[in-house]
C-alpha positions as CSV (number, residue, x, y, z in Angstrom):
1,M,130.0,88.9,132.6
2,L,127.6,89.1,129.7
3,K,124.6,89.7,132.0
4,K,126.5,92.5,133.8
5,I,127.4,94.3,130.6
6,T,123.9,94.1,129.2
7,I,122.4,95.6,132.4
8,F,125.0,98.4,132.4
9,Y,124.1,99.2,128.8
10,L,120.3,99.4,129.5
11,K,120.9,101.7,132.5
12,Q,123.0,104.0,130.4
13,L,120.4,104.0,127.5
14,C,118.8,107.1,128.9
15,L,122.0,109.1,128.8
16,G,123.7,108.1,125.6
17,V,127.0,106.1,125.8
18,I,130.0,104.8,124.0
19,I,130.7,101.2,124.9
20,I,133.8,99.4,123.9
21,I,133.7,95.6,123.9
22,N,136.4,93.4,122.5
23,R,138.1,96.5,121.1
24,S,135.0,97.3,119.0
25,I,133.1,100.5,119.4
26,L,129.3,100.3,119.8
27,W,128.2,104.0,119.3
28,V,125.0,105.6,120.4
29,R,124.3,109.3,120.0
30,P,123.6,111.4,123.2
31,L,120.0,112.5,123.5
32,S,118.6,115.8,122.1
33,R,118.4,118.5,124.8
34,A,114.9,119.4,123.6
35,Y,113.4,115.9,123.6
36,P,115.2,113.7,126.2
37,T,114.1,110.2,125.2
38,Y,116.0,107.2,123.9
39,K,114.1,107.6,120.6
40,N,116.4,110.4,119.4
41,F,119.3,107.9,119.0
42,L,120.6,107.4,115.5
43,V,119.3,103.8,115.6
44,P,120.0,102.6,112.0
45,R,123.7,103.4,112.3
46,S,123.8,101.9,115.7
47,L,122.1,98.7,114.5
48,S,124.5,98.4,111.6
49,L,127.4,98.6,114.0
50,L,125.8,96.2,116.4
51,K,125.1,93.6,113.8
52,A,128.7,93.8,112.6
53,H,129.7,92.1,115.8
54,H,129.1,88.4,115.6
55,S,128.6,87.8,119.2
56,Q,125.7,87.0,121.5
57,L,126.0,90.5,123.1
58,S,125.6,92.2,119.7
59,I,122.4,90.2,119.0
60,I,120.9,91.1,122.4
61,F,121.6,94.9,121.8
62,A,120.2,94.8,118.3
63,K,117.0,93.1,119.6
64,I,116.7,95.8,122.3
65,F,116.7,98.6,119.7
66,E,114.4,96.7,117.3
67,I,111.8,96.2,120.0
68,K,111.9,99.7,121.3
69,M,111.9,101.5,118.0
70,S,109.1,99.5,116.3
71,R,106.7,99.2,119.2
72,K,104.2,101.6,117.6
73,G,104.6,100.3,114.1
74,K,106.2,101.4,110.8
75,V,105.1,104.6,109.1
76,L,105.7,106.0,105.7
77,M,106.1,109.8,106.2
78,A,105.4,112.1,103.2
79,M,108.2,114.8,103.5
80,S,108.2,117.9,101.3
81,G,111.2,119.5,103.1
82,G,109.0,122.1,104.7
83,I,108.5,122.7,108.4
84,D,105.2,120.9,108.8
85,S,106.2,117.5,107.3
86,T,109.7,117.7,108.8
87,I,108.5,118.3,112.4
88,T,105.8,115.6,111.9
89,A,108.5,113.1,110.9
90,L,110.6,113.9,114.0
91,M,107.6,113.8,116.3
92,L,106.7,110.3,115.1
93,H,110.3,109.2,115.3
94,D,110.4,110.4,118.9
95,E,107.1,108.7,119.8
96,G,108.5,105.4,118.9
97,Y,107.4,104.8,115.3
98,E,109.8,103.3,112.8
99,V,109.8,106.2,110.3
100,V,110.5,105.9,106.5
101,G,110.6,109.3,104.8
102,I,109.5,109.7,101.2
103,T,109.4,112.8,99.0
104,M,107.3,112.8,95.8
105,K,108.5,114.5,92.7
106,T,105.3,115.5,90.9
107,W,106.6,118.0,88.3
108,D,109.7,119.1,86.5
109,Y,110.2,122.2,88.5
110,A,113.4,123.4,86.9
111,T,111.9,123.6,83.4
112,S,108.8,125.2,84.7
113,G,110.7,128.1,86.3
114,G,110.6,126.7,89.8
115,G,114.0,125.2,90.3
116,H,115.3,128.1,92.5
117,K,112.0,128.9,94.2
118,E,112.7,129.6,97.9
119,T,109.2,129.7,99.3
120,G,107.8,126.5,97.7
121,C,107.9,123.0,99.0
122,C,108.6,121.1,95.8
123,N,112.0,122.0,94.5
124,L,115.5,120.4,94.6
125,D,116.5,122.4,97.8
126,S,113.4,121.1,99.6
127,F,114.2,117.5,98.5
128,N,117.7,118.0,100.0
129,D,116.2,119.5,103.2
130,A,113.9,116.4,103.7
131,R,116.7,114.0,103.1
132,A,119.1,115.9,105.4
133,A,116.6,115.8,108.3
134,A,116.1,112.0,107.8
135,V,119.8,111.3,107.7
136,Q,120.5,113.5,110.8
137,H,117.8,111.6,112.8
138,G,118.7,108.2,111.5
139,F,115.8,107.0,109.4
140,P,115.7,106.2,105.7
141,H,114.5,108.5,103.0
142,F,113.4,107.9,99.4
143,I,112.4,110.1,96.5
144,L,109.5,108.9,94.4
145,D,109.0,110.1,90.8
146,I,105.2,110.2,90.0
147,R,105.4,112.9,87.3
148,E,103.8,110.8,84.7
149,E,100.7,109.8,86.7
150,F,100.4,113.3,88.3
151,G,100.6,115.1,85.0
152,D,98.2,112.9,83.1
153,F,95.5,113.3,85.7
154,V,95.9,116.4,87.9
155,I,97.3,118.8,85.4
156,D,95.1,117.8,82.5
157,N,92.1,118.1,84.8
158,F,93.3,121.6,86.0
159,V,93.5,122.8,82.4
160,D,90.3,121.2,81.3
161,E,88.3,122.7,84.2
162,Y,89.5,126.3,83.4
163,I,88.7,125.8,79.7
164,A,85.2,124.7,80.7
165,G,84.7,127.9,82.8
166,R,85.1,126.2,86.2
167,T,87.7,126.8,89.0
168,P,89.5,123.6,89.8
169,N,91.1,122.5,93.1
170,P,94.2,120.5,92.1
171,C,95.1,119.6,95.7
172,V,91.8,117.8,96.2
173,M,92.3,115.9,92.9
174,C,95.9,115.0,93.8
175,N,95.1,113.9,97.3
176,T,92.0,111.9,96.3
177,H,93.3,110.1,93.2
178,I,97.2,110.3,93.1
179,K,99.2,111.2,96.2
180,W,97.5,108.9,98.8
181,R,97.3,106.0,96.4
182,A,100.9,106.3,95.5
183,L,101.8,106.5,99.2
184,L,99.7,103.5,100.1
185,K,101.2,101.4,97.3
186,R,104.8,102.2,98.5
187,A,103.8,101.8,102.2
188,N,102.6,98.2,101.4
189,A,105.8,97.5,99.4
190,L,107.9,98.7,102.3
191,G,105.9,96.9,105.0
192,C,104.6,100.1,106.6
193,D,101.6,100.0,108.8
194,Y,100.7,103.6,108.3
195,I,101.0,106.7,106.1
196,A,101.7,110.1,107.7
197,T,101.5,113.6,106.5
198,G,102.0,117.1,107.8
199,H,98.4,118.3,107.2
200,Y,96.6,120.4,109.8
201,A,93.6,118.1,110.1
202,N,92.3,115.3,112.4
203,I,91.1,111.8,111.7
204,Y,88.9,109.9,114.2
205,Q,86.8,106.8,114.1
206,S,83.1,107.4,114.8
207,D,80.8,105.1,116.8
208,N,79.7,103.3,113.6
209,G,83.3,102.4,112.8
210,R,83.7,104.9,109.9
211,Y,86.8,107.1,109.8
212,V,86.1,110.9,109.6
213,I,88.1,113.9,108.6
214,S,87.7,116.9,110.9
215,K,89.3,120.4,111.3
216,G,92.5,120.8,113.2
217,I,92.5,123.1,116.3
218,D,94.3,125.8,114.3
219,E,91.5,127.1,112.1
220,T,93.8,129.5,110.4
221,K,95.8,126.5,109.0
222,D,93.0,124.0,108.6
223,Q,93.5,121.7,105.6
224,S,90.6,119.3,106.1
225,Y,88.9,120.8,103.0
226,V,91.5,119.3,100.6
227,L,91.1,115.8,102.1
228,W,87.4,115.2,101.8
229,G,87.9,112.8,98.9
230,L,90.0,110.2,100.9
231,D,88.1,106.9,101.2
232,Q,87.9,104.6,104.3
233,E,90.9,102.5,103.3
234,L,93.1,105.5,103.1
235,L,91.8,107.2,106.2
236,S,92.2,104.0,108.3
237,R,95.9,103.9,107.5
238,T,96.7,107.7,107.8
239,I,98.2,109.6,110.8
240,M,98.0,113.4,111.0
241,P,99.6,114.5,114.2
242,L,99.6,118.3,113.4
243,G,95.8,118.5,113.8
244,R,96.4,118.7,117.5
245,Y,98.8,121.7,117.3
246,R,98.9,125.3,116.3
247,K,101.4,126.6,113.8
248,T,103.1,128.7,116.4
249,Q,103.8,125.5,118.4
250,I,105.3,123.8,115.3
251,R,107.6,126.7,114.7
252,Q,108.7,126.4,118.4
253,M,109.3,122.7,118.0
254,A,111.5,123.4,115.0
255,L,113.6,125.7,117.2
256,D,113.7,123.1,119.9
257,Y,114.9,120.5,117.5
258,G,117.7,122.8,116.4
259,Y,116.3,124.0,113.0
260,P,116.2,127.9,113.3
261,E,116.1,128.4,109.5
262,L,113.2,125.9,109.2
263,A,111.3,127.7,111.9
264,K,111.6,130.9,109.9
265,K,110.7,129.3,106.6
266,S,107.8,131.2,104.9
267,E,104.6,129.6,103.9
268,S,103.9,128.1,100.4
269,Y,100.5,128.9,99.1
270,E,101.0,128.5,95.3
271,I,100.1,125.5,93.3
272,C,103.0,123.1,93.2
273,F,103.2,122.9,89.4
274,V,102.7,126.7,89.0
275,P,105.8,127.8,90.8
276,D,105.6,131.5,89.8
277,N,101.9,131.6,90.9
278,D,100.9,132.7,87.4
279,Y,98.3,130.1,86.4
280,R,97.3,132.2,83.4
281,G,100.8,131.9,81.9
282,F,100.7,128.2,82.7
283,L,97.4,127.8,80.8
284,K,98.8,129.7,77.8
285,R,101.9,127.4,77.7
286,R,99.8,124.3,78.0
287,V,97.1,125.2,75.4
288,E,98.4,126.4,72.1
289,G,96.5,129.4,70.8
290,L,94.4,129.7,74.0
291,E,94.1,133.5,73.8
292,E,92.8,133.3,70.2
293,K,90.4,130.5,71.1
294,V,88.7,132.3,74.1
295,T,89.2,135.9,72.8
296,G,87.9,138.7,75.1
297,G,84.6,139.9,76.3
298,W,82.8,142.2,78.6
299,F,82.4,142.5,82.3
300,V,78.8,143.4,83.0
301,D,76.8,144.1,86.2
302,K,73.5,142.5,87.1
303,H,71.7,145.2,85.1
304,G,73.7,144.3,82.0
305,K,75.8,147.5,82.1
306,K,79.3,147.0,80.5
307,L,82.0,147.7,83.1
308,G,85.0,146.8,81.1
309,E,86.7,144.3,78.8
310,H,88.2,141.0,80.0
311,K,90.9,138.8,78.4
312,G,88.9,135.5,78.3
313,Y,87.0,133.5,80.8
314,P,89.7,130.9,81.6
315,F,91.9,133.7,83.0
316,Y,89.5,134.4,85.9
317,T,88.2,132.5,88.9
318,I,84.7,132.5,90.4
319,G,84.6,135.1,93.2
320,Q,87.7,136.9,92.0
321,R,87.8,140.5,93.2
322,K,91.2,141.7,92.3
323,G,93.1,142.0,89.0
324,L,89.9,142.4,86.9
């Protein structure tokens, strides 16, 4: 009898079933219409139900799920709540990876004026969106507070560079020194084989064994330029599926997964810790008396002709053409 029931369950695995054994319900969610594979099942809930039954049959079913869901390894997925990281997480989940979602809190967005920002990726609503997607698809999600290490390095560097007359790139600094290291540390603690992100870039291993960052196929969304600082240890553990797709395809996937609002979500281009996109105001708040320290000066052309007054060199970026 045990053998017959087990075979029946495996045959029905491709359809989604409700099985009742010994008056106990073993529940498995029916498959998504968009991506008809067994990997769309809410496995963690199923496993908890299965393991609640102290019988040989329950053990067999639990092992079936564990083997199928972890055949590609365990991956720590950085989720911002935006379309790119959310779809990446669902893609990996469907491909058979055991996904663990994690959202990093890098800044106190509410006190910086970003608590109700709709277009950004780093506010409370975005955290909730990331968690909701994870819960709906049956994989765990955590929020990691790295405000202290982020602020001490990335933000201090951002301010120092502008004061020194240079234009910083905080995303490069964060990825190179903070974000990936924080992810790797937690990946190791959680027993994850890989780290995954929603960046539009590709990683491949060259003939000499070194891992290389290259552009994604959608050059309008390419993000390889903010990842050049990642070392070999980090690259060897990182997965970036979106490098093979165009943004239009990712929006369509969001619709197929049943997330129409996510598919329409606008892009976020501002610096995560400058939610209103006013970096000048941010500098003024961070450096007391900044305007008095840098005072004003003149815009001049290559012949030395005065073209107008400026408000201080930290308030401009190299190559700036507007707002002068």
